[in-house]
N, C-alpha and C positions, 0 to 999 in steps of 0.2 A: 504493500500500500504506500502510495506517495505521501510526502509530507502535507501537501495541499489537501488531498482527499481525507487524510487523518483529521486535520483541523476542521474541515467542512463537516465531517460526520460527527465530530465532537460538538460543534456549535449546533447542529441539527438536534442532537440528543438533548442538549441543555435546553433548547427551545421547547421541545416536547415536554420535558419535565416541568418547565416553567408554566406551560399551559395547564398541565395536570394540577399543579399546586394552586394556580389561579382559580381553577374550578372547585377544588376541595376546600380551600381556605377563604372562600368568598366572604363568609360572615366574620372572619377574623380580621378583615381589612388588609388582605395580602398586598404587599407593596413591592415585591420582587425577590430575587434569589441570586446568590453568588456561589460559584463552584471553585473550590481550592483543592489542589492535589497535595496530599500529605503522605509521609512514610507509612502511615497506618491505613490509608485508604483515600476516601474523598470527603472533604469537609463541605457540607451544604449549609450555607448561611441564609436563613429566611428572615426577611424584614416584614413586620406586620404591625398593624395598629393595636391589636389585642393579642399579645403573645400567649396569654393564658389559654386561649381557645386553640392555639396551635399545639401547645404542649398537652392539653387534655388532663383529665383526672389521673393523678399519679403517673403522668407521662404516657398514657395509653394512646393518645392521638399521634404523638410524635413517633412512637414505636411502630404504629401501623404505617405511617408515612415512610419510614426508613425501610420497612419490609417491602412495601410496594415499589419503591424506587429501585431497590436492589433486585427484586425478582422480575418485575415487569419491564423496567427500563435498563437493566443490566449495568447499574452503576455499582462498582465494587466497594463494599464496606462503607456505606454512607454514614457519616457522623453529622447529625443535624444540630445546628445551633440556631436559636431564635433571638433576634435583636429587635427591640421595640423602636418604632418610628417616633422620634421626639416631637415633631410637629406634623401631624398627619395632613393638616390643611395646606401644607406646602409640597405635598407629594401628589403629582398629577394622577398617578395610577389609583391611589386611594380615593381621590375626589371624583374621578371618572366612575369608580365603583359606587360611590355614594349617589351620584346622579342616576346611574342605572337602577340601583335599589329603589330610589324614589319613584322612578317611572314604573317599576314592577308593582309598587304599592298603590298605583293609580294617581299619584300626584301629577298635576299638569306639568308639561315639559318646561314651560317658561318659569313657573314657580320653582321647579327643581333647579334650573340653571341659576336663577337669581339668588337662591339660598346658598348654593355652592360658591358663587362669586363673592357674596358677603363674607362667608367663612374664610375664604382665601385672602381677602383684603384685610380682615381683622387679624389674620396671622402675620401680617407684615409684608405680603407680596407687593411688588411694584406694579403689577398688573396681571390680568388673566383673561383668557379667552376660552369660551366653551362653544363648541359646534355640535348641534344635535341634528342628525339626518334620519329620515324615515317618512312614513305616512303620518305626518304631524296633525293634519286637520282634514285632509282629503285623501282620495284613493291614489293620488299621484305623489310619488316620493319627492321630497324637497328637503332643504335644510334651513336652519336659522342659527345665526351667530350672535352670541352674547359676550360683551366685553366690558372690562373695567380697567382703568389705568392704562399703562403702556405695555406693549409687547414687542419683541424683536422678531423680525421676519427673515433676516439674512445677516451675514457677517460672522466673524470668528467668535465674538462674545456670545452668540446664540448657543454655541455648543455647550457652554458651562453655566450660562445665566438663565436658560430656559429649560423647564422640565415638561415633557410632553408624554401623553399616554392616550391610547385608543382602546375602547372596549365596546362590546356589543351586547344587546339584550333583546330577547325574543318576547314580543308583546302580541296581543290579539291582532292588531292591524298588520303586523309583520316584524321584520328585523329592524331594530334601531341602532344607529351608530353614535357613539359619544366620543368626542375628541376634546381633551383638556390641555391647554397651554398655560403654564404659570411662569411669570417673570420673577425669578427668585430675588430676594433682597441681598444681592452680592454686588461688589464693585466690578465694573467692566472697564475695558481699555478706554472707551469713550468718556467715562466718568473721570478717569485719571487725567486724560488729555484736557478736559474742560477745567479741572482744578489747576493744572500746570499753567494754562493760558490765562487764567483769571488774574486781573491786576491786583497787586498787593494794596492793602488798605494803608492810607496815609498815616504815619505815626504822629 
């Protein structure tokens, strides 16, 4: 097996496991996973809003997850660690999940989006954008975009200053797509440039 094929297969397996965890840990506020190779096997780091639900009573849930990952997805000796997300409102994946859950409960899509935007803003984000696509009010699919503050659409700062996630939810009218973009409260190159160019105050 070539080196390129090895890494492609590894990335594909990680993506499949990520989708499995996303489905299984939906109620726990699943926010992502990292895979680390160790001398004892594979360390699987799960990020979640509610770690207790990932661990389960006396570790029952986390043991089941490890067994499934090892037997079904052939990941050798998985050692699962769970890390809580400090500020869930600044995690695009968690917020997309919240909007999806609100839609499943029958909350109107506009109300769901505005509630999420308010939570994101109150957490300190510089801006956010939520796009909901599907049969929103008619039999024809369309999308609506909700925004607060600023967002970055291009440029190098977007790589580390924007958190983006997409999720889908099956409702009676059909499949709905939710995309969340969050402008994180971090300094960007543009901010530093503006500060450097600003004139000094007169002493």
